[in-house]
C-alpha positions in Angstrom: -0.1 -0.2 0.0 1.3 3.8 -0.9 1.7 4.8 2.7 2.5 8.4 1.3 -1.0 9.3 0.8 -2.4 7.8 4.1 -1.7 11.3 6.2 -3.4 13.1 3.9 -6.3 10.4 3.8 -6.9 10.1 7.7 -7.6 14.3 8.0 -10.5 14.0 5.2 -12.6 11.6 6.8 -15.6 13.2 6.0 -15.2 11.8 2.9 -15.4 8.4 4.2 -17.9 5.5 3.2 -20.5 4.0 5.3 -18.8 0.5 4.9 -15.5 1.1 7.1 -13.8 1.3 10.3 -10.8 3.6 12.0 -8.8 5.2 9.5 -5.6 4.9 11.8 -6.0 1.1 11.1 -4.3 1.9 8.4 -0.6 2.2 9.3 1.5 -0.7 10.7 -0.3 -4.1 11.4 -3.6 -2.0 12.3 -5.8 -2.3 15.3 -4.0 -4.7 17.6 -6.6 -6.9 19.2 -4.6 -8.9 22.3 -7.6 -10.7 24.1 -10.6 -12.3 22.5 -14.5 -12.9 23.9 -16.8 -10.6 25.4 -16.2 -11.8 28.7 -12.8 -9.8 28.6 -14.2 -7.3 26.3 -16.7 -6.3 29.1 -14.2 -6.0 31.6 -11.5 -4.1 29.0 -9.2 -6.6 30.3 -5.8 -7.6 28.7 -6.7 -11.0 30.0 -3.4 -11.8 31.8 -4.3 -11.6 35.3 -8.2 -12.1 35.3 -9.2 -15.7 36.0 -12.2 -17.5 34.8 -13.6 -21.2 34.9 -15.6 -20.0 31.4 -13.2 -17.6 29.5 -10.4 -18.9 27.3 -7.4 -16.4 27.5 -5.2 -15.6 24.3 -2.8 -13.4 25.8 -1.7 -15.5 29.2 -1.9 -19.6 28.4 -1.3 -20.3 32.2 -5.1 -19.1 32.8 -6.2 -22.3 31.2 -5.5 -23.9 34.3 -8.7 -22.5 35.9 -11.2 -23.8 33.6 -12.8 -26.8 34.9 -14.5 -28.3 31.9 -13.8 -28.5 27.9 -15.2 -25.8 26.4 -15.4 -24.7 22.5 -16.1 -20.5 22.2 -17.0 -18.8 19.4 -18.3 -15.3 18.5 -18.7 -12.0 16.7 -17.5 -8.4 17.2 -19.6 -5.0 15.9 -17.7 -1.4 15.6 -19.5 1.6 14.8 -17.3 4.4 14.3 -18.0 8.5 14.2 -14.9 10.0 12.3 -14.3 13.7 12.8 -12.0 15.7 10.9 -11.1 19.2 9.2 -13.5 18.4 6.3 -16.6 17.2 8.9 -18.3 14.2 10.1 -18.9 10.8 9.1 -20.2 7.5 10.1 -18.4 3.8 9.6 -19.0 0.9 10.6 -17.9 -3.1 10.0 -18.0 -6.3 11.7 -16.1 -9.7 12.2 -16.0 -13.2 13.4 -14.0 -13.6 16.6 -12.7 -17.2 15.6 -12.8 -20.4 17.4 -11.4 -21.2 20.8 -11.4 -25.0 22.1 -10.2 -25.8 25.7 -9.6 -29.2 27.1 -9.3 -29.6 30.5 -7.5 -33.1 30.9 -6.7 -33.2 34.3 -8.5 -30.5 36.7 -6.5 -31.6 40.0 -3.2 -31.0 38.7 -4.2 -28.2 36.0 -3.6 -29.8 32.8 -4.9 -28.0 30.1 -4.4 -28.2 26.2 -5.9 -25.3 23.6 -6.4 -24.9 20.0 -7.8 -22.4 18.0 -7.6 -19.6 15.4 -8.6 -16.1 16.2 -7.6 -12.1 14.8 -4.7 -10.5 16.4 -5.0 -7.5 14.2 -7.5 -6.1 12.1 -7.4 -3.2 9.3 -10.6 -1.7 8.1 -10.7 1.8 6.5 -12.9 3.5 3.6 -11.7 6.9 2.3 -12.4 9.1 -0.6 -11.2 12.4 -1.4 -12.5 15.0 -3.7 -9.9 16.0 -6.5 -10.3 19.0 -9.2 -8.0 20.1 -12.1 -8.4 23.6 -13.4 -8.7 23.5 -17.1 -9.3 26.5 -20.0 -12.8 27.3 -18.9 -14.0 24.6 -16.5 -12.6 22.2 -13.8 -12.0 18.7 -14.3 -13.3 16.9 -11.1 -13.2 13.3 -9.8 -12.0 11.5 -6.6 -9.4 9.5 -5.3 -10.4 6.1 -3.0 -8.9 4.2 -0.8 -10.4 0.8 0.6 -8.1 -1.0 3.2 -9.0 -4.3 5.0 -7.4 -7.5 6.4 -5.5 -8.3 9.4 -3.3 -10.9 10.8 -4.9 -14.3 12.4 -3.3 -16.5 15.0 -3.7 -20.5 14.8 -2.3 -21.7 18.4 -1.8 -24.8 19.8 -0.7 -24.9 23.6 -0.7 -26.8 27.1 -1.0 -25.1 30.4 -0.1 -27.1 33.8 -0.2 -26.4 37.8 3.4 -27.6 38.7 2.5 -26.2 42.4 -0.7 -25.3 44.1 -0.1 -21.8 43.9 1.7 -21.3 40.5 0.5 -22.0 37.0 2.5 -22.1 33.7 1.5 -22.2 29.8 2.7 -22.3 26.5 1.4 -21.9 23.2 3.1 -22.4 19.7 1.7 -19.2 17.2 1.4 -19.7 13.2 0.6 -16.3 11.7 -1.5 -15.7 8.8 -2.9 -13.0 7.1 -3.6 -10.6 4.1 -3.5 -7.2 3.8 -5.7 -5.3 0.9 -5.7 -2.0 -0.2 -7.4 -0.9 -3.4 -6.7 2.5 -4.7 -9.1 3.9 -7.3 -9.3 7.3 -9.0 -12.5 9.0 -11.0 -12.8 11.2 -13.4 -16.3 12.9 -13.4 -16.0 12.6 -17.7 -17.9 10.4 -19.7 -14.5 9.9 -21.6 -12.7 8.7 -18.9 -12.2 5.3 -17.1 -11.4 4.5 -13.4 -7.5 4.1 -12.7 -7.5 1.1 -10.1 -4.2 -0.3 -8.6 -4.3 -2.9 -6.1 -1.6 -4.3 -3.2 -2.2 -7.4 -1.6 0.1 -8.7 1.1 0.0 -12.4 2.2 1.9 -12.9 5.3 2.9 -15.8 7.6 5.2 -16.9 10.4 6.0 -18.7 13.4 5.9 -17.6 17.2 5.3 -18.4 20.8 3.4 -17.0 23.8 4.6 -18.0 27.2 2.3 -17.1 30.5 2.3 -18.0 34.2 0.5 -16.7 37.6 1.3 -16.8 40.9 -0.6 -16.4 44.1 1.7 -14.7 46.8 -1.0 -14.5 49.2 -4.6 -15.9 49.3 -7.1 -14.4 47.0 -4.2 -12.7 45.0 -3.2 -13.3 41.7 0.0 -12.2 40.2 -0.1 -13.2 36.0 2.3 -12.6 33.5 2.9 -13.2 29.6 5.6 -12.4 26.6 4.5 -13.0 22.9 7.9 -13.8 21.3 8.9 -11.6 18.4 8.4 -13.5 15.0 9.9 -13.3 11.4 7.6 -12.5 9.2 7.6 -13.2 5.2 5.3 -11.1 2.8 4.5 -12.2 -0.7 3.5 -8.8 -2.0 1.3 -8.8 -5.6 0.7 -5.2 -7.0 -2.0 -5.2 -9.4 -3.0 -2.3 -12.2 -6.8 -2.8 -14.1 -7.3 -1.0 -17.2 -10.9 -0.7 -17.6 -11.1 0.4 -20.8 -9.4 -2.7 -22.5 -10.5 -5.3 -19.6 -6.8 -6.2 -18.8 -4.6 -6.1 -16.1 -0.8 -6.1 -15.5 0.6 -7.8 -12.1 4.3 -7.6 -10.0 4.8 -10.0 -7.2 7.9 -9.3 -5.0 9.0 -11.0 -1.5 10.1 -9.6 1.7 10.4 -10.3 5.3 10.2 -8.4 8.5 10.2 -8.9 12.5 6.9 -8.9 14.5 7.9 -7.0 17.8 7.3 -8.8 21.2 4.3 -8.0 23.4 4.6 -8.3 27.3 2.0 -8.0 29.9 1.4 -8.1 33.7 -1.4 -7.6 36.1 -2.8 -8.3 39.8 -6.2 -9.3 40.9 -8.1 -10.1 44.0 -10.9 -12.6 44.2 -13.3 -12.7 47.2 -16.1 -15.0 46.1 -17.3 -14.5 42.5 -16.3 -10.8 42.3 -12.6 -10.1 40.8 -10.8 -6.8 41.0 -8.0 -6.4 38.5 -5.2 -4.0 37.0 -3.4 -4.8 33.8 -0.5 -3.5 31.8 0.4 -4.2 28.6 3.6 -3.2 26.5 4.4 -3.8 23.0 7.9 -3.0 21.5 6.7 -1.6 18.0 9.2 1.3 17.9 11.1 -1.2 15.7 8.5 -2.2 13.6 9.5 -1.7 9.7 6.2 -2.7 7.8 3.6 -0.6 6.3 5.8 2.7 7.8 4.9 6.2 6.2 7.3 9.3 5.8 4.8 11.2 8.2 4.2 8.3 10.6 6.8 7.2 13.3 6.3 4.0 15.1 6.9 3.9 18.8 6.4 1.4 21.8 2.6 0.6 22.8 1.3 0.8 26.7 -2.2 0.0 27.8 -3.6 0.0 31.3 -6.7 -1.3 32.1 -8.8 -1.9 35.6 -11.7 -4.1 35.3 -14.5 -5.1 37.9 -15.9 -8.9 37.4 -18.6 -11.0 38.9 -18.0 -14.5 37.6 -20.8 -17.0 37.0 -21.0 -19.8 39.4 -19.3 -22.9 38.6 -22.4 -24.8 39.4 -26.1 -23.8 38.4 -27.8 -25.8 40.8 -30.0 -24.4 43.2 -29.6 -20.9 41.8 -32.2 -18.7 40.3 -31.6 -17.1 36.6 -30.3 -13.7 38.4 -27.9 -15.5 40.5 -26.3 -17.4 37.6 -25.6 -13.8 35.6 -21.9 -13.0 35.3 -21.4 -9.1 35.6 -18.5 -7.3 34.5 -17.0 -3.5 33.9 -14.2 -1.7 33.5 -11.9 1.3 32.0 -8.8 0.9 29.7 -6.3 3.9 28.3 -3.5 3.2 25.6 -0.6 4.8 23.8 -1.3 3.5 20.4 2.1 2.7 18.7 2.4 5.5 15.9 3.1 9.1 16.0 1.7 11.1 12.9 3.6 14.7 12.3 5.1 13.8 15.9 2.1 13.7 17.7 1.1 10.8 19.2 -2.7 9.2 18.9 -4.4 7.9 22.3 -7.3 5.9 23.2 -9.6 6.2 26.5 -12.5 3.2 26.7 -15.2 2.1 29.1 -17.0 -1.3 29.1 -19.6 -3.4 30.6 -20.8 -7.0 29.8 -23.1 -9.7 30.8 -23.2 -13.4 30.6 -26.7 -15.2 30.2 -26.8 -19.0 31.0 -28.1 -21.2 28.5 -29.4 -24.5 29.6 -27.0 -26.5 31.6 -23.8 -25.9 29.8 -24.2 -22.9 27.6 -23.0 -19.4 28.4 -24.0 -16.6 26.1 -21.9 -13.2 26.8 -22.4 -10.0 25.3 -19.9 -6.7 25.9 -19.9 -3.1 24.7 -17.0 -0.8 24.7 -17.4 2.7 24.0 -14.5 5.5 23.8 -12.6 8.1 21.6 -9.4 7.8 20.1 -7.2 10.5 18.5 -8.3 14.4 18.5 -9.4 16.5 15.9 -6.7 18.9 14.8 -5.0 19.7 11.7 -3.6 16.7 10.0 -5.9 14.6 12.5 -9.1 12.6 13.0 -11.1 12.3 16.3 -12.8 8.9 16.2 -15.7 8.0 18.6 -16.4 4.2 18.7 -18.7 1.7 20.0 -17.4 -2.2 19.9 -20.1 -4.7 20.6 -19.0 -8.5 20.9 -21.2 -11.6 21.2 -19.8 -14.7 22.5 -21.0 -18.5 22.9 -19.5 -20.8 24.9 -20.5 -24.5 25.1 -19.1 -26.9 27.9 -18.6 -30.7 28.4 -17.2 -33.0 30.4 -14.9 -34.7 28.4 -12.1 -36.2 30.8 -13.6 -38.1 33.8 -10.9 -38.6 36.7 -10.8 -42.4 37.4 -10.3 -44.3 40.9 -7.1 -43.9 42.1 -5.7 -46.5 44.3 
């Protein structure tokens, strides 16, 4: 994607189409999505120190030891943005599937668990149109320049977790990264003799990495969680395709290059009393070394994220409990300094979240979460984005592994 035009496009959001997303997602690897599922979204959590018998953490595999049954989780996330720039305000929206996660509670006594699944790590979704005008002898030739950006990085993981001690849990997962970033650049001229000029850039990428996690209980009811995602070497095959509408032909160019996906680290502390958990978590990504999809006016920097969560976990057993007693509730706030600067100015995001979990039958749980907040600010060369994110997750449970009689 030609990144030289993107800072200009970011500040002209009033001409964005309805089907789009965050204009800032066109930078780097897009919007990062560390944790998956409505349980963690409703708590604005990083999923590093917030234990749950139903949630499946994609950040700290050691938390899998708290899950007491085999679970299958899937969901959907919808985004709604209101983007304001120098040219005006326009709404955009998009939605994506949350992937599919499977966790096997192999031995609940020893905390042995295994997990397999795929889910999004980052997302790009932006649609921008800029008006153009060229003065001719007696009139002005008008048209537009449009960019549609989409795609992201997904993860296929497989890992295990165990409790070597009653107050200690560790976990590891191998990650296979794959994905596609696509950008369509279209120039249209308002002339009956003119044909649209279109070129597209598609990046097919892949790589292998790993994530390590642990939790420790220094005192009763207190839990300290840490996790590290190791750097990964990414291979990208880039295809440039030029289309000529008047001749119905196209020309393509292909090249391959490699780049490094930097490390991500997170830590947090939580306190649990009964079914109520309070957690504070901090995330850090060394993205200042990122070289992928850079731009002259954009500089990458480390990402910082801080969140605070309050959760009432659904009960492990539903026997003898009313429907309202079986509900899970969550709320949280988060702040993050994003990993790019535009013209030397950092972009931050602040959000509040809430969520609720509904029991379905004897073994299923449906969770709904909402996040609302603001990203960036309205200033020359920048846009401000008010956003709402709605997550829907369905989790199914079954007892696959039954402990036998021990002699």
